[in-house]
Structure formats: C-alpha cells, structure tokens
C-alpha positions in Angstrom: 0.0 -0.1 0.0 2.8 2.5 1.0 4.9 1.4 -1.7 2.3 2.8 -4.4 2.3 6.3 -2.8 5.2 7.7 -4.9 3.2 6.5 -8.0 0.0 8.0 -6.9 1.9 11.3 -6.1 3.5 11.1 -9.6 0.0 10.8 -11.1 -1.7 13.4 -9.0 1.2 15.8 -10.3 0.7 14.7 -13.9 -2.9 15.6 -13.8 -2.1 18.9 -12.4 0.1 19.6 -14.8 -2.3 18.4 -17.6 -5.0 20.6 -16.1 -2.9 23.7 -15.8 -1.8 23.2 -19.4 -5.4 22.9 -20.6 -6.5 26.0 -18.7 -3.7 28.0 -20.5 -4.7 26.4 -23.7 -8.0 27.4 -23.2 -7.1 31.1 -22.8 -9.3 33.0 -25.3 -11.0 36.3 -25.9 -14.3 36.6 -28.4 -14.3 39.9 -30.5 -17.0 41.2 -32.6 -15.4 44.0 -34.6 -17.1 46.6 -37.1 -13.7 47.1 -38.4 -12.7 45.2 -41.2 -10.1 42.0 -40.5 -7.3 43.6 -42.6 -7.6 46.8 -40.4 -7.0 44.9 -37.1 -6.0 41.4 -37.5 -2.4 42.0 -37.4 -2.5 43.7 -34.1 -4.9 40.7 -32.6 -2.1 38.2 -34.0 0.7 40.0 -32.0 -1.8 40.3 -29.0 -2.1 36.3 -29.3 1.8 36.0 -30.0 2.8 38.1 -26.8 0.4 36.9 -24.3 -0.9 33.4 -25.6 -4.7 34.5 -25.6 -6.3 33.4 -28.5 -8.5 35.9 -30.3 -11.8 34.5 -32.0 -12.7 37.4 -34.4 -16.2 38.0 -35.7 -16.5 41.1 -38.2 -19.6 42.7 -39.6 -21.4 45.9 -40.2 -21.3 48.0 -37.0 -25.4 48.2 -36.8 -25.8 44.5 -37.4 -23.3 43.5 -34.7 -25.0 45.8 -32.0 -28.4 44.2 -33.1 -26.6 40.7 -33.0 -25.6 41.6 -29.1 -28.9 42.7 -28.3 -30.7 39.7 -29.5 -28.1 37.4 -28.0 -28.4 39.2 -24.7 -26.4 37.4 -21.6 -26.1 34.2 -23.7 -23.9 36.2 -26.2 -20.3 34.7 -26.6 -18.9 38.2 -27.4 -16.4 39.5 -24.7 -15.4 42.6 -26.7 -17.0 45.1 -29.2 -14.8 47.1 -31.5 -16.9 49.6 -33.6 -16.4 52.8 -35.3 -17.8 56.2 -34.3 -18.3 57.4 -30.5 -22.2 57.5 -31.5 -22.1 53.8 -32.1 -20.5 53.3 -29.0 -23.0 55.2 -27.3 -25.8 53.3 -28.6 -24.2 50.2 -27.3 -24.0 51.6 -23.9 -27.5 52.8 -24.0 -28.6 49.2 -25.4 -27.3 47.7 -22.1 -24.8 45.6 -24.1 -21.6 46.9 -22.5 -20.3 47.2 -19.0 -17.8 49.3 -17.0 -14.4 48.6 -17.5 -11.4 50.5 -15.6 -7.9 51.1 -17.3 -6.2 53.5 -15.1 -2.5 52.8 -16.2 -3.3 52.6 -19.8 -5.6 55.6 -20.1 -3.0 58.1 -18.5 -2.2 59.5 -21.8 -5.7 59.0 -23.3 -7.6 62.4 -23.4 -10.6 62.6 -21.4 -12.7 63.3 -24.4 -11.9 60.0 -26.1 -13.5 58.1 -23.4 -16.8 57.3 -22.0 -17.1 59.4 -18.6 -18.6 56.3 -17.1 -15.9 53.9 -18.2 -18.2 51.9 -21.0 -16.0 52.5 -23.7 -12.4 53.7 -25.0 -11.2 55.3 -28.0 -8.5 53.3 -29.8 -7.8 55.5 -32.8 -8.7 58.9 -34.1 -10.1 60.3 -37.3 -10.9 64.1 -38.5 -13.4 65.2 -41.0 -12.2 68.2 -42.2 -12.9 70.2 -45.4 -11.1 68.8 -48.5 -11.0 71.4 -51.2 -9.8 70.9 -55.0 -6.4 72.8 -55.7 -7.0 75.5 -58.3 -10.7 75.8 -57.9 -10.8 76.9 -54.4 -8.6 79.2 -52.7 -7.9 78.0 -48.7 -8.2 81.4 -47.7 -11.9 81.5 -48.8 -12.4 78.7 -46.1 -13.1 79.2 -42.6 -15.7 76.8 -41.0 -18.1 74.2 -41.4 -20.8 76.8 -40.7 -19.4 79.0 -43.7 -20.1 76.3 -46.1 -23.8 77.1 -46.0 -23.0 80.7 -47.4 -24.3 81.4 -51.1 -20.7 81.5 -52.3 -20.9 77.4 -52.1 -24.0 77.1 -54.1 -23.7 73.9 -55.9 -20.1 73.2 -55.0 -20.6 70.6 -51.9 -20.4 66.9 -52.0 -21.0 65.0 -48.9 -22.7 61.6 -48.2 -26.1 60.8 -47.0 -27.6 62.0 -43.4 -28.0 58.2 -42.7 -24.4 58.1 -42.3 -23.2 58.0 -38.6 -20.2 60.2 -39.6 -22.4 63.1 -40.9 -24.8 62.6 -37.9 -21.9 62.7 -35.3 -20.7 65.9 -37.1 -24.1 67.4 -36.8 -24.2 66.4 -33.3 -21.1 68.3 -32.4 -22.5 71.5 -34.1 -25.6 71.0 -31.8 -23.5 71.1 -28.9 -21.7 74.1 -29.8 -24.4 76.2 -31.5 -27.9 75.0 -30.2 -30.5 73.3 -32.4 -32.1 76.3 -33.8 -28.9 77.9 -35.3 -27.6 74.5 -36.5 -31.0 73.8 -38.4 -30.7 77.1 -39.8 -27.1 76.3 -41.1 -28.3 72.9 -42.2 -31.0 74.5 -44.7 -28.4 76.6 -46.3 -25.9 73.8 -46.5 -28.2 71.4 -48.0 -28.8 74.0 -50.5 -25.4 74.1 -51.5 -25.1 70.6 -52.2 -23.8 69.9 -55.8 -25.6 66.5 -56.2 -28.1 64.5 -54.0 -25.8 62.5 -51.6 -24.7 59.4 -52.3 -21.7 57.0 -52.1 -19.3 56.7 -49.4 -16.3 59.3 -48.5 -14.1 57.9 -51.2 -16.7 58.7 -53.8 -17.1 62.6 -52.5 -13.5 62.6 -53.0 -13.7 61.0 -56.4 -16.7 63.4 -57.3 -14.7 66.5 -56.4 -11.7 65.4 -58.4 -13.9 64.9 -61.4 -15.2 68.4 -61.1 -18.8 67.6 -59.7 -17.9 69.6 -56.9 -15.4 71.8 -55.4 -15.7 70.9 -51.8 -15.9 67.5 -50.2 -16.3 66.4 -46.3 -14.8 63.2 -45.8 -12.6 61.3 -42.7 -8.8 61.8 -43.2 -8.1 58.1 -43.4 -9.9 57.7 -46.6 -7.9 60.4 -48.3 -4.7 58.7 -46.7 -5.6 55.6 -48.3 -6.2 56.9 -51.4 -2.9 58.7 -51.7 -1.2 55.7 -50.8 -3.3 53.2 -52.9 -1.9 50.9 -55.6 -4.6 52.2 -57.8 -3.5 55.0 -60.0 -7.0 56.3 -60.5 -7.4 56.7 -56.8 -3.7 58.4 -56.3 -4.8 60.7 -59.0 -8.0 61.7 -57.7 -6.6 62.4 -54.1 -3.6 64.2 -55.6 -6.1 66.8 -56.6 -7.5 67.7 -53.2 -6.0 69.3 -50.2 -6.9 69.4 -46.5 -8.5 72.3 -44.8 -8.9 72.4 -40.8 -12.2 74.2 -40.3 -13.0 76.3 -37.2 -9.5 76.8 -36.1 -10.5 80.3 -34.8 -13.0 78.6 -32.5 -13.7 75.0 -30.9 -11.7 73.1 -33.7 -12.2 70.5 -36.3 -14.8 67.7 -35.7 -12.7 64.5 -34.8 -14.0 60.9 -33.9 -12.8 57.4 -32.9 -12.9 53.9 -33.5 -13.2 52.5 -29.8 -13.7 49.2 -27.9 -16.2 48.1 -25.0 -16.1 45.1 -22.7 -19.6 43.3 -23.5 -22.3 43.0 -20.6 -22.3 39.3 -21.5 -18.3 38.7 -21.4 -17.1 35.6 -19.9 -13.6 36.4 -20.5 -13.6 39.6 -19.2 -10.1 40.2 -17.7 -8.8 38.9 -21.2 -11.0 41.5 -22.8 -9.8 44.2 -20.7 -5.9 43.0 -21.4 -6.8 43.4 -25.3 -8.2 47.0 -24.9 -4.7 47.8 -23.0 -2.8 46.1 -25.6 -4.5 48.3 -28.3 -3.6 51.3 -26.3 0.1 50.5 -25.9 2.9 52.3 -27.5 3.4 49.5 -30.4 -0.4 49.4 -31.3 -0.5 53.1 -31.5 2.4 53.6 -33.6 1.0 50.5 -35.9 -2.4 52.6 -36.1 -0.3 55.8 -37.1 2.0 53.9 -39.7 -0.5 51.3 -41.2 -4.1 52.6 -41.1 -3.9 56.3 -42.0 -5.6 57.1 -38.7 -4.2 59.3 -35.9 -3.3 57.7 -32.9 -5.6 58.0 -29.9 -2.5 59.1 -27.7 -1.2 62.7 -28.6 2.3 61.3 -27.4 2.5 58.9 -30.6 4.0 60.4 -33.9 1.2 60.4 -36.6 2.0 59.1 -40.3 4.1 61.1 -42.4 1.1 61.7 -44.9 -1.0 62.9 -42.2 1.8 65.1 -40.7 2.1 66.6 -44.1 -1.3 68.3 -43.7 -0.1 70.2 -40.8 -1.1 70.3 -37.0 -4.6 71.4 -36.0 -6.9 72.3 -33.2 -9.2 69.4 -32.5 -12.8 69.9 -31.1 -12.4 68.8 -27.3 -16.3 68.0 -26.8 -16.3 64.6 -25.0 -17.3 62.4 -27.7 -20.2 60.7 -25.6 -22.2 63.9 -26.3 -22.2 62.9 -30.0 -24.1 59.6 -29.1 -26.5 61.6 -26.7 -27.4 64.3 -29.4 -27.4 61.7 -32.2 -31.4 61.3 -32.2 -31.7 65.2 -32.0 -29.2 65.6 -35.0 -31.0 63.0 -37.2 -34.5 64.8 -36.7 -32.6 68.0 -37.6 -31.1 66.7 -40.7 -34.5 65.2 -41.8 -36.4 68.3 -41.3 -33.6 70.3 -43.3 -34.4 67.9 -46.2 -30.8 66.2 -45.9 -31.2 63.1 -47.8 
C-alpha cells in the first residue's frame, strides 16, 4: 500500500500539469468587430503571440453587430465590441450591451474626451472630418468653418454623403453641442441648398466626385484620403492628389474628430482577457501601428503620426467629450431630416 504512494503522487502531479496546460490553452477572448479584418487582424495576432490569449474574431457591419448583441443578450459569446464612431459606442452603452471597465494605467495618456465618462468604452484610434478642397478651384483663404459652407458662395459646390451616415450625424451632433438646435437647423438648410448633387456613395466617392469636377468641396474622414494617396490604384492616387486638406473652425472650437473604440460586453465571460486586449491596443506599439498602417491618428497625443497625415499640418481639435455625439444623435437625425438632407 505504502509502496504505491510515489506512483500516486506522480499521477496527481501529472494530472495537475495537464489541467494547468489545458487552462492555459483555453485562454481566449471573443471579439465582435466592425473594423474590417485587414484593419485589425495583424494587431490581434501580435496580441496572441505576446500573451498566449487566442482571439476569436467575428467581423460585420456595425449596426448589425449591435443588433446581434441585443438579440443574444446575456448568452452572447462576445467579450469585446470594437466599432467605429462614438455615436455607435454610445448606442451600445444605451442598449445595455456593454459594462464599466477601468484601465487607470493605460489611459493616463488618453484624453478624457476620447473615452466614456462612465468607463463603458475607450477610443482606440482617431480620425478627423475636415473640409477637402480642389486645388486650383478653391482658395484656402476663402475657407473658414463648417458653418461658412452654408453661405451662397458655395452654391452647388459641396459633395457629402447622406444623412443616414453616422459620421455626418456625429458632425451635426457636435455642432448642436456648440451652437444649439435652432442655429444648426438654419445652417443645415443653407448647407443642403449648396449640395452639388444628391448625396450618394461613401467618403471616397465624395473625393472622386470633387476630383472629377462635380463639386469643389468634399467632406470626408482623413483616413479615406490617406488610403487613396497611398493606394496601388493610379486612379485613386490621381483623384486624391487633386485635393487638399483644410482644417475648419481653427479660430473657435476646432475641427470635428471621432474615434474607433472598444467596449467590454455585458455578457463577457472572458472579461479579464478583454480588458487586457483593450490595454494592448492602447500601448505604444499598437498606437504606432495605427499611425503607420491605417492612416489614422493615434488616440494618444504622445505617438507620432503617419508622414502623410503630418504633411497636412497640425490642427486644433474639438475637445467635446465624444459621448455627447451619441447623446445628441437622435436630435441630429431629426434636424437633418427637417432640413431636407437626404
């Protein structure tokens, strides 16, 4: 009986080792991402390589992923939601599919305006939505602010996408926060009257339309222009090369900016791993990757920007807490509808 004790101890030790190995092997985090795989997969693979935590990635349209989280409820396998625009992040919070997460160390260099005040979401990368003008057809000294684009001088000269686009909704929400509903509605009516064509297509299409002579001004997110400048497609490079960036509202609140961001889901079973992944996406290496690869601004101001973006010059950003964009989204949508913004 006693002679078998060493064997039993060895067996128990082996079982403990196997259990520990299996626990380590089972380390994972499930991500629902509205960012396309090519825009984030490389970073997720690096995270797995450095931590051993397997990332199971599901990509899809932002609104569809939010709806999926709502339908799945507490049974959702998702631990982390990555999506674009603070307006969508706020919608997720309001829908009850996210939870409070605290990252005190990682957010020391993250401006307060780029995170939810209650800790439900954190910005990961930054984009601006400036005025793009066709060189030779517009003088930069004739430009000043978003508000000025409603003036008669810009009649039939503006290209922008439709009012159902969240980027435009957030832009209008930021203006409501600064100017109030009545003043912004008056502006919107004049702005819509200056459209060169009915809104259609995405941001790249506005840039292409301006380059083709359909309009002189386009409103688009900066990363679209950067991607076209560095595109392998000569036609995209040619179109982008005709436009220049003007940073509006530099004498006031600053240019409108927005984020892509992440939130731990309310259903998260791998909450700790999800938190680790957010922290990883905010570290120096990840932020530099965003700057160099995606044509986006790092969310952290201490990280150098991509040379293409740097060539457009420094600019003053609107410091409005981006959670306000979500809070004011319904009002912005109603206002745009009343103004006839299709």
